[in-house]
DRENVO-778861 format. One line per 5 residues: for each residue y negated, x, z of C-alpha. Coordinates in steps of 0.2 Angstrom, whole numbers. Each point is the difference from the previous one (the first is absolute). Example, Ala and Ser with C-alpha at 12.3 -4.5 7.8 and 13.67 -1.06 7.14 Angstrom:
# residues 2
22 62 39 | -17 6 -3
END
This chain:
# residues 654
-267 214 389 | -5 11 15 | -2 14 -12 | -10 -8 -12 | -11 -8 14
0 17 8 | -7 9 -14 | -14 -13 -3 | -5 1 17 | 0 19 0
-11 -1 -16 | -12 -14 7 | -3 10 16 | -4 16 -9 | -11 -8 -13
-9 -9 15 | -2 17 7 | -7 7 -15 | -13 -15 -1 | -6 3 18
-1 19 -4 | -10 -4 -16 | -11 -13 9 | -4 12 14 | -5 14 -14
-12 -14 -8 | -7 -4 17 | -4 18 4 | -6 6 -16 | -17 4 7
6 5 18 | -6 17 3 | 15 12 4 | 13 -13 -7 | 14 9 -10
9 -11 -12 | 17 -6 6 | 16 -4 -10 | 18 -6 5 | 15 11 -2
16 -9 -5 | 17 4 -3 | 16 -10 -7 | 13 -5 13 | 17 7 -1
12 -8 -14 | 16 -9 5 | 16 4 -9 | 7 -16 -9 | 14 -2 -11
-13 0 -14 | -7 16 6 | -15 5 12 | -12 -15 3 | -18 3 6
-4 -8 16 | -18 -1 -2 | -16 10 5 | -9 5 17 | -18 6 4
2 17 10 | -18 1 5 | -18 0 -5 | -6 17 -6 | -18 6 2
-5 9 -16 | -9 16 9 | -1 17 -7 | -2 13 14 | -8 13 -13
-13 -13 -7 | -5 -6 16 | -3 17 8 | -9 6 -16 | -11 -16 2
-3 5 19 | -5 18 -5 | -12 -5 -14 | -8 -15 12 | -3 12 15
-9 12 -12 | -10 -14 -8 | -5 -7 18 | -5 18 4 | -11 2 -15
-8 -16 0 | -4 2 19 | -7 17 -3 | -10 -5 -15 | -8 -14 9
-5 10 14 | -7 15 -10 | -9 -13 -11 | -11 -5 16 | -6 18 2
-4 3 -19 | -10 -17 0 | -12 5 12 | -2 18 -3 | -3 -2 -19
-12 -14 4 | -18 4 -7 | -8 -9 13 | 11 2 16 | 6 18 -5
-8 17 7 | -7 6 -16 | -16 -13 0 | -4 4 17 | 3 18 -2
-12 0 -16 | -13 -9 9 | -1 12 15 | -2 15 -11 | -13 -10 -11
-10 -2 16 | 2 19 4 | -6 4 -16 | -15 -12 1 | -4 9 18
1 17 -11 | -14 -7 -11 | -10 -8 13 | 3 11 16 | -14 -7 10
2 -17 -4 | 6 -11 14 | 5 -15 -11 | 12 12 -9 | 7 7 16
3 -18 7 | 9 -3 -16 | 11 14 3 | 4 -4 18 | 4 -18 -7
11 6 -13 | 8 11 12 | 5 -13 12 | 6 -11 -15 | 10 15 -5
8 0 17 | 3 -19 -1 | 9 2 -15 | 13 14 8 | 2 -11 15
3 -15 -11 | 14 9 -10 | 6 7 16 | 1 -17 8 | 9 -6 -17
13 13 2 | 3 -4 17 | 3 -18 -5 | 13 5 -12 | 9 11 12
-1 -14 13 | 7 -12 -13 | 14 12 -4 | 4 -1 19 | 1 -18 0
10 -1 -17 | 13 12 8 | 1 -11 17 | 3 -15 -12 | 13 9 -11
10 7 14 | 0 -18 8 | 7 -7 -16 | 13 15 -1 | 6 -4 17
1 -18 -4 | 10 2 -17 | 11 13 11 | 6 -13 13 | 3 -13 -14
11 12 -9 | 9 6 16 | 2 -19 5 | 7 -3 -19 | 12 15 3
8 -9 15 | 2 -17 -10 | 7 9 -15 | 12 10 10 | 6 -16 9
1 -10 -15 | 10 13 -10 | 12 2 16 | 3 -18 1 | 4 -4 -19
18 0 -2 | -1 3 -19 | -12 15 2 | -15 -10 -8 | -17 8 2
-14 -11 6 | -10 2 -16 | -16 -11 7 | -1 12 15 | 2 15 -11
-14 -6 -10 | -11 -3 14 | 3 17 6 | -3 8 -16 | -17 -10 -2
-5 7 17 | 4 17 -5 | -10 -2 -15 | -16 -5 10 | 4 14 13
0 12 -15 | -18 -6 -5 | -5 7 17 | 10 16 1 | 13 8 -11
17 -5 6 | 17 6 -4 | 16 -8 6 | 18 4 4 | 14 -13 1
9 -2 17 | 15 -10 6 | 2 -18 -2 | -14 -1 -14 | -13 8 12
-14 9 -9 | -9 14 9 | -18 3 -4 | -10 16 0 | -18 3 -3
-9 16 -7 | 11 16 1 | 14 -8 9 | -7 -8 15 | 12 -13 6
-9 -17 1 | 16 -13 0 | 16 5 6 | 12 -14 0 | -7 -14 10
-12 11 9 | -18 3 -6 | -11 15 6 | -18 -6 3 | -14 9 -6
-17 1 7 | -18 7 -3 | -9 12 13 | -15 10 0 | 3 17 -8
2 13 14 | -9 13 -12 | -13 -11 -7 | -5 -16 10 | -9 -7 -16
17 -4 -6 | 14 -11 2 | 17 7 -3 | 17 -7 0 | 13 4 12
18 -7 6 | 1 -10 17 | 14 8 9 | -2 -13 14 | -11 -13 8
-10 11 9 | 0 17 -7 | -12 7 -12 | 5 -2 -18 | 6 16 -10
-10 4 -13 | 7 0 -18 | -9 13 -11 | -11 -8 -13 | 9 11 -14
16 -8 5 | -5 -18 -3 | -2 0 -19 | -1 -14 -13 | -5 -18 3
-17 -6 5 | 3 9 17 | 1 17 -9 | -14 -4 -11 | -11 -3 15
5 17 8 | -1 10 -15 | -18 -7 -4 | -7 3 16 | 6 19 -1
-2 3 -18 | -16 -10 -4 | -9 -7 15 | 0 16 10 | -5 11 -14
-14 -11 -5 | -7 -3 16 | 0 19 4 | -9 3 -17 | -13 -11 5
-2 8 16 | 0 17 -9 | -16 -6 -10 | -9 -5 17 | 6 16 8
-6 11 -14 | -17 -10 -2 | -3 1 19 | 4 20 2 | -10 6 -17
-14 -13 0 | -3 4 18 | 1 18 -2 | -14 0 -14 | -11 -11 10
2 11 15 | -9 14 -12 | -15 -11 -2 | -15 -4 9 | -6 -18 3
-18 -7 1 | -2 5 19 | 3 18 -5 | 17 0 10 | 15 8 -9
12 -13 -7 | 13 -9 13 | 17 -8 -8 | -6 -14 -12 | 18 -8 3
9 -2 17 | 10 16 2 | 18 -4 4 | 6 5 18 | 18 3 -3
5 -14 12 | -4 -13 -14 | 4 10 -16 | 10 10 -3 | 14 -7 12
15 8 6 | 13 -12 10 | 14 5 11 | 15 -8 -2 | 4 -13 13
18 8 2 | -6 17 5 | 5 7 17 | -14 10 4 | -20 -5 1
-5 13 -13 | -13 -5 -11 | -8 7 -17 | -18 -3 -6 | -8 4 -16
-17 2 -8 | -5 1 -18 | -1 20 -5 | -3 -2 -19 | 1 -18 -8
3 7 -17 | 17 5 5 | 5 -17 6 | 14 -10 -9 | 3 -18 1
17 3 10 | 4 -3 18 | 11 13 9 | 13 1 13 | 0 16 12
16 3 9 | 4 13 13 | 17 7 3 | -4 10 16 | -5 15 -9
-8 -4 -16 | -9 -14 -9 | 5 -8 -16 | -12 -9 -11 | 5 -15 -12
-11 -8 -14 | 4 -18 1 | -5 -5 -18 | 10 16 -7 | 14 1 14
-3 19 -3 | 4 9 17 | -7 17 6 | 10 7 14 | -1 16 12
-19 -3 4 | -4 11 15 | -12 -10 13 | -14 14 -3 | 0 -6 -19
1 -19 4 | -19 -2 0 | -1 3 -19 | 15 -8 -5 | -7 -17 -6
-12 2 -15 | -17 -3 4 | 2 -1 18 | -1 11 17 | 14 -6 12
0 4 18 | 14 -2 12 | -2 -6 18 | 14 2 13 | 18 6 -5
11 -11 -11 | 18 -2 3 | 13 4 -13 | 3 -15 -11 | -18 -7 2
-10 -6 -17 | -17 -4 -4 | -8 -10 -14 | -16 7 -8 | -11 -13 -9
-14 12 -8 | -10 -15 -8 | 8 -17 3 | -14 -4 12 | -14 10 -8
-7 -15 -10 | -1 -10 15 | -9 11 12 | -13 6 -12 | -18 -6 3
-19 5 -2 | -6 12 13 | -19 -2 -3 | -9 -15 2 | -20 6 -3
-4 3 -17 | -9 15 6 | 16 9 5 | 6 2 -20 | -1 19 -2
-7 0 -18 | -8 17 2 | 6 18 1 | -5 11 15 | -7 15 -9
-13 2 -13 | -4 13 -12 | -16 7 -8 | -7 14 -11 | -14 12 4
-16 -4 -9 | -4 18 -2 | 17 4 -9 | -1 10 -16 | 18 -3 -6
9 -13 -8 | 11 -5 14 | 2 -18 5 | 10 -5 16 | 11 -17 0
-3 -14 12 | 14 7 13 | 15 -8 7 | 10 1 16 | 18 0 5
-3 2 19 | -13 -6 11 | 6 11 15 | -12 15 -5 | -14 -8 -9
-16 10 2 | -12 -4 13 | -15 8 -7 | -6 4 -19 | 10 14 -8
-9 12 -12 | 10 8 -14 | -7 14 -8 | 8 7 -16 | 4 19 1
2 7 -18 | 7 16 7 | 15 -9 9 | -2 -15 -11 | 2 -12 15
-11 -11 10 | -5 7 17 | -2 -15 12 | -13 0 14 | -1 -15 13
-4 -3 18 | 18 -7 1 | 10 15 5 | 16 -7 -10 | -10 1 -16
-12 17 3 | 5 16 -7 | 12 -5 -11 | 3 3 -19 | 7 -12 -12
11 -1 -9 | 10 8 13 | 13 8 -11 | -5 5 -19 | -17 -1 -7
-11 -14 -7 | 6 -8 -16 | -11 -13 -8 | 6 -18 5 | 15 6 11
2 -9 17 | -7 9 15 | 7 -7 16 | -4 5 19 | 3 -10 15
5 -16 -8 | -14 0 -11 | 1 4 -20 | -12 1 -14 | -3 10 -16
-14 9 -8 | -1 0 -20 | -11 11 -10 | -6 18 4 | -10 2 17
-11 14 0 | 0 13 16 | -8 -9 14 | 1 -18 -7 | 2 -11 15
11 -16 1 | 0 -11 16 | 13 -10 10 | -7 -13 11 | 8 -11 13
-1 -18 -5 | 4 -9 17 | -6 -3 16 | -19 2 3 | 1 10 -16
6 -15 -11 | -11 -5 -14 | 13 -7 -12 | -2 -20 1 | 0 2 -19
15 12 -1 | 16 -7 -9 | 11 14 -1 | 14 -5 12 | -1 -17 -6
4 7 -17 | 14 9 6 | 6 -16 10 | -1 -9 -16 | 9 13 -11
15 -3 12 | 5 -16 -10 | 6 10 -14 | 4 17 8 | 18 4 4
2 0 18 | 18 -7 3 | 18 2 -4 | 2 19 -1 | 11 8 -13
13 14 4 | -13 12 -1 | -11 -10 13 | -13 -5 -11 | -5 -19 1
4 -10 -16 | -8 -17 4 | -14 -9 3 | -2 -14 12 | 1 -13 -15
15 12 -7 | 9 -1 16 | -2 -20 0 | 4 -2 -19 | 17 10 4
4 -12 13 | -4 -15 -11 | 10 8 -15 | 15 3 12 | 1 -18 7
-5 -6 -18 | 15 11 -8 | 12 -7 14 | -4 -18 -2 | 2 2 -18
16 9 1 | 8 -13 13 | -6 -14 -11 | 10 7 -15 | 14 4 10
0 -18 8 | -1 -8 -17 | 14 11 -7 | 11 -4 15 | -4 -17 -1
8 -1 -17 | 16 10 7 | 1 -14 13 | -1 -13 -12 | 13 8 -12
12 3 15 | -2 -17 6 | 3 -7 -18 | 17 11 0 | 5 -5 17
-3 -19 -4 | 8 1 -16 | 17 5 9 | -3 -9 16 | -13 -14 -3
3 -17 -5 | 0 -4 -19 | -4 -20 -2 | 6 -1 -16 | 16 9 4
2 -11 16 | -3 -15 -10 | 14 4 -12 | 11 4 15 | -4 -17 7
6 -9 -15 | 15 12 -1 | 5 -5 19 | -4 -19 -4 | 12 0 -14
12 10 10 | -2 -14 14 | 2 -14 -12 | 15 7 -8 | 8 3 17
-4 -17 5 | 8 -6 -16 | 16 9 3 | 1 -8 17 | -2 -16 -7
14 3 -13 | 11 6 14 | -4 -17 8 | 4 -9 -16 | 17 9 -2
5 -3 18 | -3 -19 -2 | 10 -1 -16 | 15 8 9 | -2 -13 14
1 -14 -13 | 15 8 -8 | 8 0 17 | -3 -19 3
END
């Protein structure tokens, strides 16, 4: 009877364990991170009897978690990349939206400004036209500064998200370390070697959530512990100890927060290079900042710097309504606001480097790092990571495209400097003039043809490339048919006794240049024909209707003045340069959107594959429930049978 009863009890207990496990699966069908469980059972050893070996029942060896290390790690890999792409796509979409906005973008303001310039060219003496130009100039400046402010908001938002993300990473790492401790304890006290499945699921779920923030890898330790590493192998959790991360101001770029390790409660965190923190939303934020935000903000600043330099240069060649040679139309950059060179906070010397714009057409949209090894400098383009080494101190001044650098003091070996050529240019641009009379629409020279000339020669209106040697008095140019040159006479010594062209002889329509003034004569002048070159500034100014410089200013809207090619020729106008920025960000936004959508599909597939193996199938569990129920009922029936047989035996004995 004992054998029959014992077999029934073992079957009853095993069926009960199966029912409990199945019910637990059903209850946790929608619990994130839950892995389906199943009982493992084996038959008890048979007993030898006269009739042979008779079975002695069954026992539940344990409850197994249905877990595939391969599938779960594959899901982690796909998941962290999905989080990375989603974060990057969301961030770059912000820039794309406001750059391409037909109302908030730069293009409308730029077009309105140059329309106002062209209106002044059409009506150079009109005060309303000049006032409209100043109004549109201030509106253009407002658009630059508002876009710069938007870039700054995005950068500040990145810093805030980094702080929040690092805080979440620290929370997850502490929870994982605590679970490691609990799992090791539970594994150690279990006399049958059973794993604490629920704790393992909790830890795996925390690792999955951590993996959404930063790419993780895991290595199994003793007693069921799991060591967690981030990025390129930086330890985050080792056993029951968690390393705390922190955000801090970058010693190289104070505008940015960076991530570092906390080595003690008082020590400054040790910075982790951004390129080592890949994957997850943290990697997406850092890569977006360096690969999209910085180049975009720099490209906008490059348009501002190019506009200021080239527009001011042309405006300075003109004459305003007061007869004064033109001043800067826009505020000139001083070199203390833009461009900027920042010494690394960890430098051991007090040396500094300053910069001014040389030729803005040579500017790129990159930032640069200058490092000193004690003898020479090296230059790193932070957009392409291209490094130029072995730059002698004497050659450093021209090392950064578009800038002139000046070193003050003596740098120490290991010192570095961050060069920001254009990040702040769109912030610091401004209109320099406030009075409509200061708009230099005229040119400081005029030309004339003698009334007694007998030839067919006609002189052009004249142009200037420099105002440093303008004529101070009228210049008479008499054609000499013997030398085929024009002989100059003037009370201005710099213009007297000179024959032009200075090299070669007169050719109809060819440009003749002298002392920063150029003109051409077409046709066939006769010997002794006279042409005049007259000052048109100061007390000699008579050009309130002169629009020649305004026309040149208006032509800048479509003239290539920016982004030199390899041969040093400008390839883009202001609008072209801005359009390149819009296209760059638009392409990135589209690329990230496509990649993010594709990665989401991969994540869905990986999740489905993992769930098909480890997830709860309610249909299957319903079948198991019936199976264990019948097994339980059958076991109970066998116990009842044992009881009946035992009662029968007792009655026989009576």
